[in-house]
C-alpha positions in Angstrom: -94.6 151.8 -27.4 -93.4 155.1 -28.7 -90.3 155.5 -30.7 -88.6 158.7 -31.2 -86.5 159.5 -34.4 -83.3 161.1 -33.4 -82.9 164.6 -35.0 -80.1 167.1 -35.3 -79.8 170.6 -36.6 -76.3 171.6 -38.1 -75.1 175.1 -39.0 -72.0 175.6 -41.2 -70.4 178.1 -43.3 -71.0 177.7 -47.1 -67.9 178.9 -49.1 -68.7 179.0 -52.7 -65.7 181.2 -53.7 -64.3 178.5 -55.8 -67.5 177.4 -57.5 -68.1 178.0 -61.1 -71.2 177.8 -63.4 -70.3 176.5 -67.0 -72.5 177.2 -70.0 -72.2 174.0 -72.1 -73.9 176.0 -75.0 -71.5 178.8 -74.9 -68.4 176.7 -73.8 -67.6 179.3 -71.1 -67.7 180.2 -67.4 -70.6 182.2 -66.4 -69.6 184.9 -63.8 -71.4 184.9 -60.5 -73.6 188.0 -59.9 -71.6 190.8 -58.2 -74.1 190.8 -55.2 -73.7 187.1 -54.6 -72.3 186.4 -51.2 -69.5 184.0 -51.5 -69.5 182.9 -47.7 -72.7 182.5 -45.7 -74.3 180.5 -43.1 -76.4 177.3 -44.0 -78.6 175.2 -41.8 -79.2 171.4 -42.4 -81.8 169.4 -40.5 -81.2 165.5 -40.2 -82.9 162.5 -39.0 -81.4 159.0 -38.0 -83.0 156.2 -40.0 -81.7 152.6 -40.1 -78.4 153.6 -38.5 -77.7 156.5 -41.0 -78.1 160.1 -40.7 -80.3 161.6 -43.6 -80.5 165.3 -44.4 -84.2 166.3 -44.6 -83.9 170.0 -45.2 -81.2 172.4 -46.2 -81.5 176.2 -45.9 -78.8 178.7 -47.1 -78.9 182.0 -45.3 -77.4 184.4 -47.8 -78.0 187.4 -45.7 -75.7 186.0 -42.8 -72.1 186.1 -43.6 -69.4 183.8 -42.0 
């Protein structure tokens, strides 16, 4: 018997425009680099194990805006 693990590939738009990086040492928000894209595509690969979908890989595509 051969069993095949169900797989899926998902693509979504990552929107990090409201994200902040905070310096605990300096007690301040660190600004994002000016060349940092704030919305870009991301791909996730998933597999179904024991009735649950598990993400096995996540790839941001900073060069592809959305």
